C-alpha positions in Angstrom: 21.7 -1.5 -9.4 19.8 1.8 -8.9 17.9 3.4 -11.6 19.3 6.7 -12.1 16.9 10.2 -12.3 18.9 12.8 -14.3 20.0 16.1 -12.6 17.9 18.8 -13.2 19.2 22.0 -14.4 18.9 25.3 -12.5 16.4 26.2 -15.0 14.4 23.2 -14.1 14.5 23.6 -10.3 12.4 26.2 -9.7 9.2 24.6 -11.7 10.1 21.4 -9.6 10.1 22.9 -6.6 6.7 24.8 -7.1 5.2 21.5 -8.3 6.5 19.7 -5.1 5.5 22.4 -3.1 1.9 22.3 -4.5 1.6 18.8 -4.1 3.0 18.8 -0.2 0.3 21.6 0.3 -2.2 19.4 -0.8 -1.2 16.1 0.8 -1.0 18.3 4.2 -4.9 19.1 3.6 -5.4 15.2 3.2 -4.1 14.7 6.4 -6.0 17.2 8.0 -9.1 15.7 6.2 -8.5 12.5 7.7 -8.1 14.0 11.2 -11.2 16.2 11.5 -13.6 13.3 9.4 -12.5 11.1 11.8 -12.6 13.7 14.8 -16.1 14.6 13.7 -17.0 10.8 13.9 -16.0 10.6 17.4 -18.0 13.4 18.3 -21.3 11.9 17.2 -20.9 8.7 18.8 -19.3 10.1 22.2 -22.7 11.3 22.8 -24.4 7.7 22.3 -22.0 5.6 24.4 -18.2 5.7 25.8 -18.0 2.4 23.7 -19.2 3.6 20.6 -16.1 5.4 19.8 -13.4 2.1 20.5 -13.6 1.7 16.5 -13.1 4.9 15.8 -10.3 5.5 18.2 -8.3 2.6 16.8 -8.5 4.2 13.3 -7.4 7.9 14.7 -4.6 5.8 16.3 -3.6 4.1 13.3 -3.8 7.3 11.1 -1.9 9.3 13.7 1.1 6.6 13.7 2.1 7.9 10.4 2.4 5.8 7.2 4.0 6.4 3.6 0.7 8.3 2.3 1.9 6.3 -1.1 -1.6 6.2 -2.3 -2.6 9.9 -1.8 0.4 11.2 -3.3 -0.2 9.2 -6.9 -3.4 10.5 -6.5 -2.7 14.2 -6.1 0.2 13.6 -8.4 -2.0 12.4 -11.0 -4.4 15.3 -10.6 -1.8 17.8 -10.8 0.0 16.4 -13.8 -3.4 16.2 -15.5 -3.4 19.8 -15.5 -5.9 19.5 -12.6 -6.6 22.7 -10.4 -5.4 22.0 -6.7 -8.4 23.9 -5.2 -10.8 21.9 -7.6 -13.6 20.0 -5.2 -13.3 16.6 -4.3 -9.8 15.8 -4.8 -8.7 16.3 -1.2 -11.7 13.8 0.0 -10.7 11.7 -3.2 -7.1 10.9 -1.8 -8.5 10.9 2.0 -10.7 8.0 0.7 -7.6 6.1 -0.6 -5.9 6.5 2.6 -8.7 5.4 4.4 -9.4 2.4 2.3 -5.7 1.5 3.1 -6.2 1.5 6.5 -9.1 -0.9 6.0 -6.7 -3.2 4.2 -3.6 -2.8 6.4 -6.1 -3.9 9.7 -7.6 -7.1 8.0 -4.1 -8.0 6.4 -2.6 -8.1 10.1 -5.6 -10.6 11.0 -4.7 -12.6 8.0 -1.0 -12.5 8.7 -1.3 -13.0 12.2 0.9 -10.0 12.9 1.3 -8.4 16.2 2.9 -5.0 15.2 2.3 -2.5 12.8 4.4 0.9 12.7 6.0 -0.1 15.6 2.6 -0.4 17.8 0.3 -3.3 18.6 -2.0 -4.1 15.8 -5.7 -3.6 16.5 -6.7 -7.4 17.0 -3.5 -7.9 19.1 -4.1 -4.9 21.2 -7.9 -6.0 22.0 -7.0 -9.5 22.5 -4.5 -8.2 25.2 -7.4 -5.9 26.6 -9.7 -8.7 27.0 -7.3 -10.8 28.7 -6.2 -8.1 30.9 -9.9 -7.6 32.1 -10.7 -11.2 32.2 -13.6 -10.6 30.0 -16.2 -13.6 28.5 -15.5 -15.5 25.7 -11.8 -16.3 24.2 -9.6 -13.5 24.1 -7.9 -13.9 20.6 -11.5 -14.2 19.0 -12.5 -11.0 20.5 -9.6 -9.1 19.4 -10.0 -10.2 16.2 -13.4 -9.5 15.8 -12.8 -6.3 17.2 -10.4 -5.5 14.1 -12.8 -7.1 11.3 -15.5 -4.4 12.2 -12.8 -1.5 12.9 -11.6 -2.4 9.2 -15.4 -2.7 8.3 -15.8 0.8 9.4 -12.8 2.3 7.6 -14.2 0.7 4.3 -17.4 2.7 5.2 -15.6 6.0 5.9 -13.6 5.4 2.9 -16.8 5.4 0.7 -18.2 8.5 2.8 -15.1 10.3 1.8 -15.2 9.3 -2.0 -18.7 10.7 -2.4 -17.4 14.1 -2.2 -15.5 13.3 -5.2 -17.0 14.1 -8.7 -19.3 11.0 -9.9 -16.4 10.7 -12.8 -14.2 8.6 -10.6 -17.0 6.1 -9.5 -15.8 3.5 -12.6 -12.6 3.4 -11.2 -12.9 3.8 -7.5 -15.5 0.4 -7.9 -12.7 -1.5 -9.8 -10.3 -0.3 -7.4 -11.7 -2.2 -4.1 -13.0 -5.2 -6.6 -9.4 -5.7 -7.5 -8.1 -5.3 -4.0 -10.6 -8.0 -2.5 -9.9 -10.1 -5.2 -6.0 -9.8 -4.7 -6.4 -10.3 -1.0 -7.9 -13.7 -2.0 -5.8 -14.8 -4.5 -3.0 -14.1 -1.9 -4.6 -16.3 0.6 -5.3 -18.8 -1.7 -1.9 -19.1 -2.9 -0.2 -19.0 0.5 -2.4 -21.9 1.4 -1.8 -24.0 -1.8 2.2 -23.0 -1.6 2.8 -24.2 -4.9 5.2 -22.8 -7.0 3.7 -20.7 -9.7 5.5 -17.2 -10.3 2.9 -16.4 -12.8 0.2 -16.7 -10.2 2.5 -14.6 -7.9 3.2 -11.7 -10.7 -0.6 -11.5 -11.1 -1.2 -11.0 -7.0 1.7 -8.4 -7.0 -0.2 -6.5 -10.2 -3.8 -7.0 -8.7 -3.0 -6.4 -5.3 0.0 -3.5 -5.6 0.4 -2.2 -9.2 -3.3 -1.3 -9.4 -4.3 -0.6 -6.2 -1.1 1.5 -5.0 0.0 3.5 -7.9 -2.1 2.9 -11.3 -5.5 3.5 -9.5 -5.1 6.3 -7.4 -3.0 8.1 -10.6 -6.4 7.2 -12.4 -8.9 8.7 -9.6 -6.1 11.7 -9.5 -6.8 12.3 -13.5 -10.3 11.4 -13.2 -11.2 14.3 -10.9 -9.5 16.5 -13.3 -11.1 15.3 -16.5 -8.4 13.9 -18.2 -9.4 10.1 -19.1 -7.1 10.2 -22.3 -4.1 9.8 -19.7 -5.6 6.3 -18.8 -3.1 4.3 -21.0 0.0 5.9 -19.9 -1.1 6.1 -16.1 -2.0 2.3 -16.4 1.4 1.0 -18.1 3.2 3.3 -15.6 1.4 2.0 -12.7 1.4 -1.4 -13.1 5.4 -1.3 -13.8 6.2 0.8 -10.8 3.5 -1.3 -8.7 5.3 -4.1 -9.4 8.2 -3.0 -8.2 6.7 -1.6 -5.0 5.3 -5.1 -4.0 8.8 -6.9 -5.1 11.0 -4.3 -2.6 8.2 -5.2 -0.4 8.9 -8.8 -0.6 13.1 -8.1 -0.1 12.0 -6.0 3.0 10.1 -8.6 4.5 12.7 -11.4 3.7 16.0 -9.1 4.6 14.8 -6.1 6.2 14.8 -5.1 9.8 11.6 -4.7 12.0 12.9 -1.5 13.2 13.1 0.0 9.8 9.9 -1.6 8.4 7.6 -1.2 11.7 6.4 -4.8 11.6 7.6 -8.1 12.3 10.7 -9.4 9.9 10.1 -12.7 8.0 5.9 -12.6 7.8 5.9 -14.0 4.5 8.2 -17.3 5.7 5.8 -17.6 8.5 2.7 -17.1 6.2 4.0 -19.2 3.7 3.2 -16.2 1.3 4.1 -17.2 -2.2 5.9 -14.1 -3.6 7.9 -14.0 -6.7 11.1 -14.0 -4.7 10.2 -17.3 -2.9 8.4 -18.7 -6.1 11.8 -18.2 -8.0 14.1 -19.5 -5.5 11.8 -22.4 -5.0 12.1 -23.2 -8.5 16.1 -23.4 -8.0 16.2 -24.9 -4.6 13.5 -27.4 -3.7 14.8 -27.5 -0.2 13.5 -24.0 0.4 10.0 -25.6 0.6 10.9 -27.6 3.5 12.7 -25.2 5.3 9.7 -23.2 5.1 7.1 -25.2 6.0 8.7 -27.9 8.1 9.2 -26.7 12.0 12.7 -26.6 13.5 14.3 -23.9 11.0 15.0 -20.4 11.5 14.2 -17.6 9.1 18.0 -16.8 9.2 18.3 -20.4 7.4 15.8 -19.3 4.6 17.6 -16.1 4.0 20.7 -17.9 3.9 19.5 -20.2 1.4 17.7 -17.5 -0.7 20.9 -15.6 -1.1 22.6 -18.9 -2.5 20.2 -19.0 -5.3 21.0 -15.8 -6.5 17.4 -14.9 -6.7 17.2 -11.6 -4.7 20.1 -10.4 -6.9 17.6 -11.1 -9.6 14.6 -9.6 -8.2 16.5 -6.4 -7.8 17.4 -6.2 -11.5 13.8 -7.0 -12.3 12.8 -3.6 -10.1 15.2 -1.7 -12.0 13.6 -3.2 -15.3 10.1 -2.1 -14.1 11.0 1.4 -12.8 12.6 2.0 -16.5 9.5 0.4 -18.3 7.2 2.6 -16.0 9.4 6.0 -17.1 9.3 5.2 -20.7 5.4 4.6 -20.5 5.1 8.5 -19.7 7.7 9.7 -21.6 5.4 10.7 -24.2 2.7 11.6 -22.3 0.5 14.5 -22.7 1.8 16.1 -19.2 3.7 19.0 -18.3 7.5 17.8 -18.2 7.8 18.8 -14.7 5.1 16.5 -13.6 6.8 13.8 -15.6 10.2 14.2 -13.8 8.2 14.3 -10.3 6.6 10.7 -11.7 10.0 9.6 -12.4 11.2 10.4 -9.1 8.5 8.6 -7.5 8.9 5.7 -9.4 12.6 5.9 -8.0 11.6 6.5 -4.6 9.0 3.8 -3.9 11.0 1.1 -5.7 14.3 2.0 -3.5 12.6 2.2 -0.2 14.1 1.1 3.0 10.4 0.8 5.0 
């Protein structure tokens, strides 16, 4: 069941269209900021050595390959919902910093997950491993590719800090917490996969730290901080945690049952990497045989999917997503923001929770 967004009346459509247009214009500026920043860095390092631009080119390729830009979108929406000026110094750089941090996480995630595809293209480590093999360079190709990707991800982390330094200093506390949460969440995810023990509480915690805060709550808070509205923190937290968990649960369902043609990355990575998602945790509580299907050789992803469906858990996860979206929308129902932005945040909650990629 999909959460329903009430249709807007004719009188509501014009302000809504204006709000959406303002947000889209800001996001276009964020896109230009990302590309011009990387182009300027490339110009600087191209004068040093031709090899010095390789890492920058890898970042530029990943930025140019697309992506949903969810974190910048929530950042600018949080800013505008808080009454922030679209021309305010720092909002574009702050939103760009969030996307650059996300690029860093993606590059590192692909190493952790041994994924060879991202957005329909070879991942950074896969591309450079292949380059090493093709040129018959010294050393181990896999180690070279992963080393390059670690450095590319680290460079994106450095660039995210440079971009955020252009935002008002009021963002520092939330920006610091966001980055710490991301790293801690990544570790918890790795540890839970290694242990592969059924712990739905831990699975929900990981979804909250890795996604609820990092994807939605903190970007909203960054935008509100630039606008000088710390009073919105409680509503944005409740909304962001609920909708962020819904976002992560949709990610889990897409990994298990989605198409790589839609997602741009291999399907079933959570199975092969033993990710203890809430989907798997709930299913393994009902059917212990699922553990052996995932951990023992000789079983196909299709077998796992079929067994998951037999447990009824995917349907329960869908219901949980609906409950989370409704909870998030209730959290902003009385928030001190213009109704047009309350409606926009409701629409965004539905879009991220019910996406197909």
